[in-house]
SETOR-208713 format. One line per 4 residues: their letters; for each residue x negated, y negated, z negated of C-alpha. Coordinates in steps of 0.1 Angstrom, whole numbers, plus 5000, padded with zeros to 4 digits. Example, Ala and Ser with C-alpha at 12.3 -4.5 7.8 and 13.67 -1.06 7.14 Angstrom:
<nodes>
as) 4877:5045:4922; 4863:5011:4929
</nodes>
This chain:
<nodes>
mrei) 5074:5161:5047; 5107:5150:5061; 5119:5115:5071; 5149:5099:5054
pvqe) 5166:5066:5061; 5152:5038:5040; 5188:5032:5027; 5186:5066:5010
lqin) 5154:5059:4991; 5161:5065:4954; 5132:5052:4933; 5124:5029:4904
pmtm) 5098:5005:4919; 5088:4992:4885; 5077:5026:4873; 5066:5039:4907
iare) 5041:5011:4913; 5030:4999:4879; 5029:5032:4861; 5026:5060:4887
wmlv) 5004:5039:4911; 5002:5044:4949; 4975:5046:4976; 4973:5018:5001
tagn) 4958:5032:5033; 4951:5018:5067; 4933:5031:5098; 4935:5062:5118
qerg) 4915:5093:5130; 4899:5075:5160; 4887:5043:5143; 4884:5055:5107
yntm) 4905:5048:5077; 4902:5039:5040; 4924:5040:5010; 4926:5024:4976
tasw) 4947:5028:4945; 4972:5000:4937; 4994:4993:4907; 5006:4959:4919
ghlg) 5032:4955:4946; 5069:4949:4954; 5096:4966:4973; 5127:4946:4986
siwg) 5140:4928:5016; 5133:4895:5033; 5138:4879:5067; 5162:4889:5094
rpdg) 5160:4900:5130; 5179:4887:5160; 5193:4922:5167; 5212:4921:5134
kwpg) 5200:4956:5124; 5191:4943:5089; 5215:4914:5082; 5205:4913:5045
glpt) 5168:4912:5053; 5142:4937:5065; 5132:4965:5041; 5097:4955:5030
avvy) 5068:4964:5008; 5043:4938:4995; 5008:4948:4986; 4979:4929:4973
vrpq) 4942:4935:4982; 4912:4917:4968; 4886:4903:4993; 4858:4927:4983
rytk) 4878:4959:4988; 4866:4980:5017; 4903:4989:5024; 4909:4952:5032
efvd) 4889:4955:5064; 4912:4983:5076; 4944:4966:5065; 4933:4934:5083
reel) 4923:4953:5115; 4954:4976:5118; 4990:4969:5126; 5002:4996:5102
ftls) 4995:5006:5066; 5009:5033:5044; 5018:5036:5008; 5015:5071:4994
vlde) 5028:5081:4960; 5015:5113:4944; 5027:5131:4914; 5011:5130:4879
swrk) 4987:5159:4887; 4968:5135:4909; 4962:5108:4882; 4925:5115:4879
algy) 4921:5114:4916; 4940:5080:4918; 4916:5067:4892; 4886:5078:4912
lgsh) 4900:5063:4944; 4906:5030:4927; 4871:5028:4912; 4849:5040:4941
sgrd) 4843:5025:4975; 4848:5043:5008; 4816:5024:5019; 4796:5048:4997
gdkv) 4810:5081:5010; 4841:5101:5017; 4860:5095:4985; 4891:5112:4999
aavg) 4873:5145:5004; 4857:5140:4969; 4892:5142:4953; 4906:5169:4976
ltpv) 4933:5150:4994; 4943:5160:5030; 4947:5131:5054; 4976:5132:5078
fdgg) 4971:5112:5110; 5005:5102:5123; 5015:5075:5148; 4983:5055:5145
ttyf) 4981:5055:5108; 4971:5078:5079; 4988:5091:5048; 4982:5122:5026
aear) 4998:5156:5028; 4999:5158:4990; 5021:5127:4986; 5057:5130:4973
lvlv) 5066:5098:4990; 5052:5078:5019; 5062:5044:5032; 5049:5036:5067
crkl) 5047:4998:5070; 5041:4973:5098; 5024:4941:5088; 5046:4911:5091
yrap) 5027:4885:5070; 4994:4879:5053; 4984:4851:5030; 4958:4845:5003
lles) 4970:4839:4968; 4958:4804:4959; 4946:4792:4925; 4966:4760:4930
gfid) 4998:4781:4932; 4996:4796:4897; 5019:4779:4873; 5009:4802:4844
rdiv) 4972:4795:4842; 4967:4824:4818; 4971:4847:4849; 4941:4831:4865
tydy) 4920:4834:4833; 4930:4870:4827; 4933:4885:4862; 4909:4864:4882
pekd) 4879:4855:4861; 4857:4858:4893; 4882:4838:4913; 4886:4867:4937
fhdm) 4922:4861:4945; 4941:4888:4964; 4955:4886:4999; 4992:4894:5000
yvge) 5005:4916:5028; 5042:4919:5036; 5050:4950:5056; 5083:4961:5072
ilkv) 5091:4996:5060; 5094:5015:5093; 5095:5051:5080; 5102:5068:5047
lvad) 5088:5103:5042; 5096:5125:5012; 5081:5158:5002; 5103:5189:5011
</nodes>
């Protein structure tokens, strides 16, 4: 993989996240890691920095993790998380990674992915795109915040509201 400046990233986040899906991964070789499939998230910019490097706002990724997900323990513990996007040939593996828990075994090995340990975090060699993110903000989604109550009924029948994580995109890696 090779690194490119975030300004050169050419993607459609609507199809990349919602239709292609991505892996949210946190942890490292020393302390362990876990990953989960996600089809909800956002890419954009928010907040500034005193150094003026990003006057329009920091490049950010927003992901959502339910409280019962094993990956949440790793995202909460670590400073960094990654988003790995794989091509369509990995669709079945993404389905498996999203429906099985890392608590129950090595699900990454079960689907044949190769973890890459880089700079204190983990992504996958088979990815076509990797975003390395540094956590900036975490907050729970609250039932009281939903204006459209149908979302609560449809997406949260168990009231297991996601935590939202905003991460600064530190590095963009693309497949060679």
